[in-house]
C-alpha positions as CSV (number, residue, x, y, z in Angstrom):
1,X,21.8,1.8,7.0
2,X,18.5,3.5,7.8
3,X,17.9,6.6,5.8
4,X,17.4,9.7,8.0
5,X,14.1,11.6,8.0
6,X,14.6,15.0,6.3
7,X,13.0,17.9,8.1
8,X,12.8,21.5,6.8
9,X,11.9,24.3,9.3
10,X,10.7,27.6,8.0
11,X,10.5,30.8,10.1
12,X,11.4,34.4,9.6
13,X,12.7,34.6,13.2
14,X,16.3,33.4,13.3
15,X,16.1,32.4,17.0
16,X,13.3,29.8,16.3
17,X,15.4,28.4,13.4
18,X,18.5,28.0,15.6
19,X,16.6,26.5,18.5
20,X,14.7,24.0,16.3
21,X,17.8,23.0,14.4
22,X,19.8,22.5,17.6
23,X,17.1,20.5,19.5
24,X,15.7,18.3,16.7
25,X,19.0,18.0,14.8
26,X,20.7,16.3,17.7
27,X,18.5,13.3,17.2
28,X,20.5,10.9,14.9
29,X,17.2,9.9,13.1
30,X,16.7,13.4,11.7
31,X,18.5,15.7,9.2
32,X,17.4,19.3,9.7
33,X,17.6,22.3,7.4
34,X,16.1,25.8,8.0
35,X,14.9,28.6,5.8
36,X,14.0,32.2,6.7
37,X,11.0,32.5,4.3
38,X,8.8,30.9,1.7
39,X,10.9,31.6,-1.4
40,X,14.1,30.4,0.3
41,X,12.2,27.2,1.4
42,X,11.0,26.4,-2.1
43,X,14.5,27.0,-3.5
44,X,16.0,24.7,-0.8
45,X,13.5,21.9,-1.4
46,X,14.8,21.5,-4.9
47,X,18.1,20.2,-3.4
48,X,16.7,19.0,-0.1
49,X,13.7,16.8,-0.7
50,X,12.2,17.0,2.8
51,X,10.0,14.3,4.2
52,X,8.2,17.0,6.3
53,X,8.1,20.7,6.5
54,X,7.3,22.9,9.6
55,X,6.4,26.5,8.6
56,X,5.3,29.5,10.4
57,X,2.1,31.1,9.2
58,X,2.9,34.7,9.8
59,X,5.9,35.6,7.5
60,X,6.6,38.6,5.2
61,X,6.5,38.3,1.4
62,X,5.2,34.7,1.2
63,X,3.1,33.6,4.3
64,X,2.7,30.1,5.5
65,X,-0.6,29.5,3.6
66,X,1.0,30.5,0.3
67,X,4.0,28.3,1.0
68,X,1.8,25.4,2.0
69,X,-0.3,25.8,-1.2
70,X,2.9,25.9,-3.4
71,X,4.4,22.9,-1.7
72,X,1.2,20.9,-2.2
73,X,1.3,21.8,-5.9
74,X,5.0,20.8,-6.4
75,X,5.3,18.0,-3.8
76,X,1.9,16.6,-3.0
77,X,3.4,13.7,-1.0
78,X,5.2,16.0,1.4
79,X,3.9,16.4,5.0
80,X,3.4,20.0,6.0
81,X,2.8,21.1,9.6
82,X,2.1,24.8,10.4
83,X,3.1,26.9,13.4
84,X,0.7,29.6,14.6
85,X,0.1,31.9,17.6
86,X,-3.0,31.8,19.8
87,X,-4.3,34.9,18.1
88,X,-4.4,33.3,14.6
89,X,-6.1,30.0,15.1
90,X,-8.5,30.9,12.3
91,X,-5.5,30.8,10.0
92,X,-4.6,27.4,11.3
93,X,-8.0,26.1,10.4
94,X,-7.6,27.6,6.9
95,X,-4.2,25.8,6.7
96,X,-5.8,22.5,7.6
97,X,-8.4,23.0,4.8
98,X,-5.5,23.8,2.4
99,X,-3.8,20.5,3.2
100,X,-1.7,20.9,6.3
101,X,-1.2,17.7,8.2
102,X,-1.4,19.3,11.6
103,X,-0.8,22.6,13.4
104,X,1.2,23.6,16.5
105,X,0.9,26.6,18.7
106,X,3.7,29.1,19.2
107,X,5.7,29.4,21.4
108,X,5.8,25.6,21.0
109,X,6.7,22.9,23.5
110,X,9.4,20.7,22.0
111,X,7.7,17.6,23.5
112,X,4.7,18.5,21.4
113,X,7.0,19.0,18.4
114,X,8.7,15.7,18.9
115,X,5.4,13.9,19.3
116,X,4.2,15.5,16.0
117,X,7.4,14.3,14.2
118,X,7.0,10.8,15.6
119,X,3.3,10.8,14.5
120,X,4.4,11.6,10.9
121,X,7.1,9.0,11.0
122,X,4.6,6.4,12.3
123,X,2.2,7.4,9.5
124,X,5.0,6.8,6.9
125,X,6.0,3.5,8.6
126,X,2.4,2.3,8.7
127,X,2.3,2.4,4.9
128,X,2.6,-1.0,3.1
129,X,4.1,-0.8,-0.3
130,X,3.0,-4.2,-1.7
131,X,0.8,-4.3,-4.8
132,X,1.2,-0.6,-5.6
133,X,2.6,1.3,-8.5
134,X,6.1,2.8,-8.5
135,X,4.6,6.2,-7.9
136,X,3.1,5.2,-4.6
137,X,6.1,3.2,-3.6
138,X,8.6,6.0,-4.1
139,X,6.5,8.5,-2.2
140,X,5.3,6.4,0.7
141,X,1.7,7.4,0.9
142,X,0.1,4.0,0.1
143,X,-1.2,1.7,2.8
144,X,-2.0,-1.6,1.1
145,X,-4.0,-0.2,-1.8
146,X,-5.3,2.8,0.0
147,X,-3.9,6.2,-1.1
148,X,-3.9,8.8,1.6
149,X,-1.7,11.1,3.7
150,X,-4.3,13.0,5.6
151,X,-4.4,12.5,9.4
152,X,-7.9,11.1,9.1
153,X,-6.4,8.3,6.9
154,X,-3.6,7.6,9.4
155,X,-6.3,7.0,12.0
156,X,-7.9,4.6,9.7
157,X,-4.6,2.8,9.0
158,X,-4.1,2.4,12.8
159,X,-7.6,1.1,13.2
160,X,-7.1,-1.4,10.3
161,X,-3.8,-2.6,11.9
162,X,-5.6,-3.1,15.3
163,X,-8.8,-4.8,14.0
164,X,-7.0,-7.1,11.5
165,X,-5.4,-8.9,14.4
166,X,-8.8,-10.0,15.7
167,X,-11.8,-11.9,14.2
168,X,-14.3,-9.2,15.1
169,X,-17.0,-8.3,12.6
170,X,-16.4,-4.9,11.1
171,X,-18.9,-2.3,9.8
172,X,-17.4,0.2,7.4
173,X,-19.5,3.3,6.8
174,X,-19.1,6.2,4.4
175,X,-20.4,7.8,1.1
176,X,-20.2,6.0,-2.2
177,X,-16.7,6.2,-3.8
178,X,-14.8,6.6,-0.5
179,X,-13.0,3.2,-0.8
180,X,-14.8,1.1,1.7
181,X,-13.9,-2.0,-0.4
182,X,-10.2,-1.1,-0.1
183,X,-10.5,-0.8,3.6
184,X,-12.1,-4.3,3.8
185,X,-9.4,-5.7,1.5
186,X,-6.7,-4.2,3.7
187,X,-8.1,-5.7,6.9
188,X,-8.1,-9.1,5.2
189,X,-4.6,-8.7,3.8
190,X,-3.2,-7.8,7.2
191,X,-5.0,-10.6,9.1
192,X,-4.1,-14.1,9.9
193,X,-6.6,-15.1,7.2
194,X,-4.6,-13.4,4.4
195,X,-3.8,-16.7,2.7
196,X,-7.5,-17.6,2.6
197,X,-10.1,-16.2,0.0
198,X,-11.4,-12.7,0.1
199,X,-14.8,-12.5,-1.6
200,X,-17.1,-9.6,-1.9
201,X,-20.7,-9.0,-3.1
202,X,-22.7,-5.9,-3.6
203,X,-26.0,-6.7,-1.9
204,X,-27.8,-3.8,-3.6
205,X,-27.0,-5.5,-7.0
206,X,-28.9,-8.6,-6.2
207,X,-32.7,-9.1,-5.9
208,X,-34.2,-10.5,-2.7
209,X,-34.8,-13.8,-4.5
210,X,-31.1,-14.2,-5.5
211,X,-29.2,-13.0,-2.5
212,X,-30.0,-15.9,-0.3
213,X,-28.8,-18.3,-3.0
214,X,-25.7,-16.2,-3.6
215,X,-24.8,-16.1,0.1
216,X,-25.7,-19.5,1.3
217,X,-25.9,-21.6,-2.0
218,X,-28.7,-23.9,-3.1
219,X,-29.4,-27.5,-3.6
220,X,-30.3,-29.0,-6.9
221,X,-34.0,-28.5,-7.6
222,X,-34.4,-25.9,-4.9
223,X,-36.2,-23.6,-7.4
224,X,-36.8,-23.4,-11.1
225,X,-33.5,-23.2,-12.8
226,X,-31.5,-24.8,-10.0
227,X,-30.1,-27.6,-12.2
228,X,-27.2,-28.4,-9.9
229,X,-25.9,-27.7,-6.4
230,X,-24.3,-24.4,-6.0
231,X,-21.8,-23.3,-3.3
232,X,-22.7,-20.0,-1.7
233,X,-20.2,-17.3,-0.8
234,X,-20.1,-18.4,2.9
235,X,-18.9,-21.8,1.7
236,X,-16.5,-20.4,-0.9
237,X,-14.9,-18.0,1.6
238,X,-14.2,-20.8,4.1
239,X,-11.1,-19.8,6.1
240,X,-11.1,-16.4,4.7
241,X,-13.1,-13.1,4.6
242,X,-16.5,-12.3,3.2
243,X,-17.2,-8.6,2.4
244,X,-20.9,-7.6,2.2
245,X,-21.2,-4.2,0.6
246,X,-24.4,-2.2,0.9
247,X,-25.6,-4.5,3.8
248,X,-28.5,-2.1,4.4
249,X,-30.2,-3.3,1.2
250,X,-30.9,-6.9,2.2
251,X,-34.4,-8.1,3.0
252,X,-35.7,-9.0,6.5
253,X,-35.6,-12.7,5.7
254,X,-32.0,-12.5,4.6
255,X,-31.2,-10.4,7.7
256,X,-32.6,-13.2,9.9
257,X,-30.5,-15.9,8.1
258,X,-27.4,-13.7,8.4
259,X,-28.0,-13.2,12.1
260,X,-28.2,-17.0,12.6
261,X,-24.8,-17.4,10.9
262,X,-23.2,-14.7,13.1
263,X,-24.7,-16.1,16.3
264,X,-24.2,-19.9,15.7
265,X,-21.8,-20.2,12.8
266,X,-24.3,-22.4,11.1
267,X,-26.7,-22.0,8.1
268,X,-28.8,-23.9,5.6
269,X,-28.5,-23.8,1.8
270,X,-31.7,-22.8,-0.1
271,X,-33.7,-26.0,-0.4
272,X,-31.2,-27.8,1.8
273,X,-31.8,-29.9,5.0
274,X,-28.2,-30.4,6.1
275,X,-26.8,-27.7,8.5
276,X,-23.5,-26.3,7.3
277,X,-20.8,-24.7,9.5
278,X,-19.2,-21.4,8.6
279,X,-15.6,-20.3,9.4
280,X,-15.7,-16.9,7.8
281,X,-14.6,-13.5,8.9
282,X,-17.4,-11.0,8.0
283,X,-16.9,-7.4,7.0
284,X,-19.9,-5.3,6.1
285,X,-20.2,-1.8,4.5
286,X,-23.0,0.7,3.9
287,X,-23.5,4.2,2.6
288,X,-26.9,4.5,4.3
289,X,-27.7,5.5,7.9
290,X,-28.3,2.1,9.6
291,X,-29.3,3.8,12.8
292,X,-32.2,5.4,11.0
293,X,-33.0,2.1,9.3
294,X,-33.2,0.4,12.7
295,X,-35.5,3.2,14.0
296,X,-37.7,2.8,10.9
297,X,-37.8,-1.0,11.4
298,X,-36.2,-1.6,8.1
299,X,-33.1,-3.2,9.6
300,X,-33.0,-5.6,12.6
301,X,-31.5,-4.0,15.6
302,X,-30.0,-7.4,16.8
303,X,-28.2,-7.8,13.5
304,X,-27.0,-4.2,13.6
305,X,-25.4,-4.8,16.9
306,X,-23.8,-8.0,15.6
307,X,-22.2,-6.5,12.5
308,X,-21.2,-3.2,14.3
309,X,-18.7,-4.7,16.7
310,X,-16.0,-2.5,15.3
311,X,-16.8,0.5,13.1
312,X,-14.6,2.4,10.6
313,X,-15.9,5.5,8.9
314,X,-14.3,6.3,5.5
315,X,-14.1,10.1,5.2
316,X,-15.4,11.8,2.0
317,X,-12.7,13.3,-0.2
318,X,-13.8,16.8,0.6
319,X,-12.8,16.2,4.2
320,X,-9.3,15.2,3.3
321,X,-8.3,17.9,0.8
322,X,-4.5,17.2,1.1
323,X,-5.1,13.9,-0.5
324,X,-6.6,15.3,-3.7
325,X,-3.2,16.1,-5.3
326,X,-1.9,12.7,-4.2
327,X,-4.8,10.8,-5.7
328,X,-4.8,12.9,-8.9
329,X,-1.2,12.1,-9.5
330,X,-1.7,8.5,-8.6
331,X,-4.6,8.1,-11.1
332,X,-2.6,10.0,-13.7
333,X,0.3,7.5,-13.4
334,X,-2.2,4.6,-13.7
335,X,-4.0,5.9,-16.8
336,X,-1.0,7.1,-18.7
337,X,0.5,3.7,-18.2
338,X,-2.7,2.1,-19.6
339,X,-2.9,4.5,-22.5
340,X,0.8,4.8,-23.2
341,X,0.3,8.6,-23.5
342,X,3.2,10.9,-22.5
343,X,1.6,13.3,-19.9
344,X,3.9,14.9,-17.4
345,X,1.4,16.2,-14.9
346,X,-1.1,18.9,-14.2
347,X,-0.9,22.6,-14.8
348,X,-1.1,24.8,-11.6
349,X,-4.5,26.0,-12.7
350,X,-5.8,22.5,-13.3
351,X,-4.6,21.3,-9.9
352,X,-6.1,24.3,-8.2
353,X,-9.4,23.5,-9.9
354,X,-9.3,19.9,-8.7
355,X,-8.5,20.9,-5.2
356,X,-11.3,23.5,-5.1
357,X,-14.0,21.0,-6.3
358,X,-15.9,19.2,-3.6
359,X,-16.1,15.7,-5.2
360,X,-19.6,14.5,-4.3
361,X,-18.6,11.2,-6.0
362,X,-15.4,11.1,-4.0
363,X,-12.3,9.1,-5.1
364,X,-14.2,7.2,-7.8
365,X,-15.3,10.5,-9.4
366,X,-11.8,11.8,-9.3
367,X,-10.5,8.7,-11.0
368,X,-13.1,9.0,-13.7
369,X,-12.3,12.7,-14.3
370,X,-8.5,12.0,-14.5
371,X,-9.1,9.1,-16.9
372,X,-11.3,11.3,-19.1
373,X,-8.6,14.0,-19.2
374,X,-5.8,11.5,-20.0
375,X,-7.8,9.9,-22.8
376,X,-8.8,13.2,-24.6
377,X,-5.8,15.5,-23.8
378,X,-3.4,16.3,-26.6
379,X,-1.0,18.2,-24.3
380,X,2.0,17.2,-22.1
381,X,0.3,18.8,-19.1
382,X,-3.3,18.3,-18.2
383,X,-5.0,21.7,-18.2
384,X,-8.4,23.1,-17.1
385,X,-9.8,22.6,-20.6
386,X,-9.0,18.8,-20.5
387,X,-11.6,18.3,-17.8
388,X,-15.4,17.9,-18.4
389,X,-17.7,20.9,-17.9
390,X,-18.8,19.6,-14.5
391,X,-15.6,20.9,-13.0
392,X,-16.0,24.3,-14.6
393,X,-19.4,25.1,-13.2
394,X,-19.7,27.5,-10.3
395,X,-20.3,26.0,-6.9
396,X,-22.8,27.1,-4.2
397,X,-22.4,26.0,-0.6
398,X,-25.5,25.7,1.6
399,X,-25.9,23.9,4.9
400,X,-22.5,22.4,4.7
401,X,-23.2,20.9,1.2
402,X,-21.7,22.0,-2.0
403,X,-23.8,22.3,-5.1
404,X,-22.3,22.5,-8.6
405,X,-24.7,24.2,-10.9
406,X,-25.2,26.9,-13.4
407,X,-28.5,28.2,-12.1
408,X,-28.9,32.0,-12.2
409,X,-31.6,32.5,-9.5
410,X,-31.7,31.6,-5.9
411,X,-34.9,29.6,-6.4
412,X,-33.3,27.5,-9.1
413,X,-30.2,26.9,-6.9
414,X,-32.4,25.9,-4.0
415,X,-34.5,23.5,-6.1
416,X,-31.5,21.9,-7.6
417,X,-29.9,21.5,-4.1
418,X,-33.0,19.9,-2.7
419,X,-33.2,17.4,-5.5
420,X,-29.4,16.6,-5.2
421,X,-29.7,16.0,-1.4
422,X,-32.9,13.9,-1.8
423,X,-31.0,11.8,-4.4
424,X,-28.0,11.5,-2.1
425,X,-30.2,10.3,0.7
426,X,-32.2,8.0,-1.5
427,X,-35.3,10.1,-0.9
428,X,-35.3,9.5,2.8
429,X,-37.0,12.8,3.8
430,X,-35.9,12.7,7.4
431,X,-32.2,12.3,6.5
432,X,-32.6,14.9,3.7
433,X,-34.1,17.5,6.1
434,X,-31.3,16.9,8.5
435,X,-28.6,17.3,5.8
436,X,-30.3,20.6,4.7
437,X,-30.6,21.7,8.3
438,X,-34.3,22.4,8.0
439,X,-37.4,21.0,9.6
440,X,-39.1,18.1,7.8
441,X,-42.3,20.3,7.4
442,X,-40.2,22.9,5.7
443,X,-38.8,20.3,3.3
444,X,-42.4,19.2,2.5
445,X,-43.4,22.8,1.7
446,X,-40.4,23.4,-0.5
447,X,-41.0,20.1,-2.4
448,X,-44.6,21.2,-3.0
449,X,-43.5,24.7,-4.0
450,X,-41.0,23.4,-6.6
451,X,-43.2,20.4,-7.6
452,X,-40.4,18.0,-6.6
453,X,-41.6,14.4,-6.8
454,X,-39.7,11.1,-6.3
455,X,-38.8,9.5,-9.6
456,X,-40.7,6.3,-10.4
């Protein structure tokens, strides 16, 4: 017997509650409960673990934003959709930033409501529970090994499902720490090549002299130290998938060799004379702007078009705030299992701190922070004091970027921000100026003013 989807509808207007319950409740797939306010909803959720909650924003005593915030603290895996009038769309935007899955305008059209419910159900159904911890399995927010409930993640899940059924080359973009490798692994796992090998290499970690040998292999005596024939990754990944991370870091000569493989399916080993054939699905990833690299003649445009047949952008964690509690609890489960420590969860203040932080290092930084807290905490609940000082520094937001610093003057904040952005953009002045939303000449002037120089 298929378990019904549990839906809680919260509105202080009894008429809306009756209409919603009657219309949606008649569908045999759903079990509907209603509440007239936030406090009643929270009390009801203790006995009625809803899969999704619809809540009005404008309610007395506890409004929809407060209810949403409290639900996300207590039940981070729960889908929350907010209802708002045309005159309060700013509140809807605030709700989305606080972790709402979606918002609907009142008076609502039930076709729109049913579509929203079906979207949430499809999101849950898209999740694959293999190779995950019990925490993720029970709560249904894990797609392969990707943790995420935000709508942006659902769009990625759909794209993975679609592209995995093809042999198209995929380019995954996004900042460091956003899980580009997990997306690549999920594409492989859902493809017809899932029984074949999945190999990955970080191109930035290899010198120009080594990367060709690593990718294509070499013959004995091809260079000093080549004492025997070595299979390259293309040969080792035969019948499977090869994931090239940081593809933007490879040299022009390697780019040319890679282009040949993509165009002809053939390549030569270093020092070899026999042409080898490749049957490999290629997935690439980068955290740099390849469009700018092409414009600057640092990356071949013909190779760019070859690897960018299908593109997937991994959103930064700050763009999917509803996933912060999910990931924090997931990492807590992982690290307390590793350490054997008895830690029950996060205090409300600690979770509020985690959700307010902008996570420039994304999911990887969050995992490191939670691991640190688990290792050094002596309490049953992780509190604010269990986290490193980085989280407790004030943040300054400028030009859409958030800077965590303890500077006391505007000049110090501005200098620190410029250095941070330059580092994030690998000292590409054009990209840094665009990120700061200033002219390149202005950036030059400020670098001169603050004596900012690129590190050797």
